C-alpha positions, 0 to 999 in steps of 0.5 A: 484473444481468450485469456485463461487463469488457473486452467479456467478460460475467460468464458468459464470465469465469466459464467462462474461469477455470473452464476454466483451473482457475486459481481454485478452483470454491468461490472462483469461486462465492463471488465470483459470490454477492458480484457478485450481492448487490452488483450489481457485475461478477464482475471487481470481485467477484474483486478485492474478495474478494482471490481473484486479483490485478488483474495475474494476472486481466488476464493470463488475460483477455488469454490468452482474447482472444488478445491480448498483455498489458502492464503499464504500471506496468513500462513506460517511456513516452516523453513524446511517445508518451504525448501522442499520446493526449489525456488526455480520450480516455485517461480516457474510453476507457481507452486509452493509446499507450505505445511505437513498434515499427519493424516493427509500428508504434504500441503501444496499451494498452487494456482494451477491444479492440473500439474500433477507431475509436479505435485508427485515430484514434490511429494516424493522429494518430501518422502510422503505418499499423500499430498493435498492441493490448495488453491492460491492466487498467482499474486499470493504465491509470487509474494511468498517467493520472498520467503526464500530470501529470508535467510538473507538477513543472516547473510547480511550480518555475516557479510558485514561481520567479516569487516570487524574481526581481527583479520580484516577481510576486504568485502566489496562495498558494492556488495554491502550496498546491494545487500542493504537494498535487497534486504530492504526490498524483501522486508517491504521497507519504504526507506533506508537510513544510513546514519553515522554516529561517533562509533558506528554507522547505523542502518535503519529500515522504515517498515510499515511506517516505523523505523527499525534498527537493523544492523551496525557497521564499523564507522570506517566503512561509512565513507566508502558506502557514501561514495558508492551510493554517490557514484550510483546516483551520479552525485559529486563524490568530492562534495561533503559539506552540501546537501545532494539529491539524486536517483538510481536504479537497482535490479532486485528480483523481477523488478528494476527498482527506482531509489531516490537518494538524499545525502545531507552533512551532519556533525558526525558525517554524511547521512544517507536516506534512500527512498525505495519506489517499488511498483511491486509494493505499491500496486494495490487496489482500493479494496486491498487498501482496506476501503469498505464497499459503501465508500468504494461506491461513492468514490466510483461515482465521483471518478466515473463522472467526465469532469470535476475533482476527486481529492485525497487528503491527509498528512505525509505518509497517509497513503494519498498517492497510493489511493490516487494510483489505484484510481488511475489504474481503474481509469486507464483505458485506451480511449482516454488520454491521461496525464500526470504532473508529480514530484516524484513520479512514484512508479511508472504506469503503462499508458499514462503520460507522467511528468516529473516536476522540476523547479530548477527548470521552472517545471512547477506543478502550475506550469506543468498543469498549464502544459498538460491542458494543451495536450488534449487530456481527458484526465489529469492527476496533479501530485499535490496542490501546494499553492493558489496558482495550482489550485486555480488552474486545477479548479478551472480545468475541472470546470471545463470538462476535465476530470482532475485528481489531486491531493492536499494536506489537511486533517480531514475531508471536510477541512479540504473545502474551506482550505480551497477557499483560503487559496482564494478559490470562489466558493461557487467554483469549489461547490460545483467542481469537487465531486468527492474527497477521501480523507485517510490515514495508514495504520499498522495491521496486527500480525496474523501469525501471532494475533491473540485476543484479550478482554477489558472490563468496564466499571464506573471508574473506567476500563480495566484489564491486563492491557492498561494502555489500551484501557486508558486509550478507550477512556479517551474515545466518545462513549457513543462511538464505543457503544456503536461498535462494541455495544453496551456490555460490561466488557469488550474483546480486543486483539493484539500481536504477541510478537514473532520473528515474522513481524520483527517482534512488533506484533504488527505486519503490513498496513491498512487504510482508515477512510472517510469519503465525503460526497459533495451533495446539494446540501453540502454545496449550499453550505460551501457557497454560504462559506460554512466552516469545516465543522458544519460541513462535517456534521452535514456529511455525517447526517448524510451517512459519511463514516468518519475515520475514527468510526472506520478505524473502530470497525477495524479494531472490532474485526481484529485488524488493528489496535486502538493504539494505532487508531488513536496514533493516526487520528489524533496526530 
């Protein structure tokens, strides 16, 4: 089977990448083998293998087609221009109108430049004679389709307002719940909080790790909302004084969305938290997550070994599971048997055997891991090492010819090694089984639509400028680190978001990871067997070229991706 993408068949795409020498020949051949084995296009195989990012691949294709490239994620699309393309047309033909140029006419983004009849129709609908076609990737266009539902926020408020007027219009509670979840999905919220207070019910969304107040509902509707959610999650509707946990599945756009439900009694009523487990929002590659090429190379070397452990560490909400899923996606080939034990299973991956831990049936991480060993696995993923028993089984599995992936709660990569020894794992076992450790945090990205720069000046008394909070934060960073990233000049240029309707006036939109990747080298192995502390291991790793999370974060500050405040919040937490 020969795949095609954007009118380019696999052979042509292979030749383009080979000629431009952007992707190493052995990586291209590996992607070609995956495409053949799984009957997918070379384009999809390249992304699945995390060999190149979607945006960079799109730029190369645009260059070969001699078309200008556009990233819709970074474009400010006027609503009237967006709606020139009907939503059904945009979804079917992967085309979008996103701007108007006085000289060159309508701007059209498309992943297939050969649809001239569609482009002519859009220009006619816009009332212009000229148009210009820009290449955009399928993934970028698919994500931009959510803009058609941005007005759902107004519909949401209008729907709820009908309950609060003098004339009580009966609105189906089912519609309110559907609207809350639909709007949360569109805004890429990870959690929905439905909180009863004395006077109103407050609905809040966690977006990019931060909670936002979205709407206030009349308190009279709260009981009905909770009852509806309990019915969907198959929970007891007559129980109001005990905590309940459940799960439900909702259909949103092109996805069946899994929603984890937690209900607890409070003094003002039952509070509901919905965790949205969206595969669409979690299908990131390591490059999408913001990992640099040097760190990617270390991680690839770690997980391409047939045995040993690859670990990700950080606090709750630092993106550990997302990183592990990105690695599993790369390793997921037909010749390998991959099994996982998770709590919860965040999203399903075709071709991988995923087990949901359930302490009520004694299916703990340790017991599940023992069962997996009898399933002839090549690769195992343990959602989290929580106790000595799980750690012991995981380490011994890695010793006996299995590749084991797992996560652990520690402050940084170096602390992971002494932590394993605290779990009564022999130092020589830790030294000989752990291949690589990823330390990570998630920080908010500056909104591309409203990003501006500003300058801070350095005096003998410290940093000063219009952003006094940032100046104070800079003064708490090691001067040697600042010099490495910003030089020794008398001023630095930084970036911030002013706030706009796209980023909910926060100045931030989306998140990116900051990383440190510790390879267990022979010298670090020796330190582990000597039971050296985390500081000694950290200093050795830095001397061998490891970039710390703080340094990776300051790199991203210097590039205008995030702010000093975000780096300090994440690394000093």
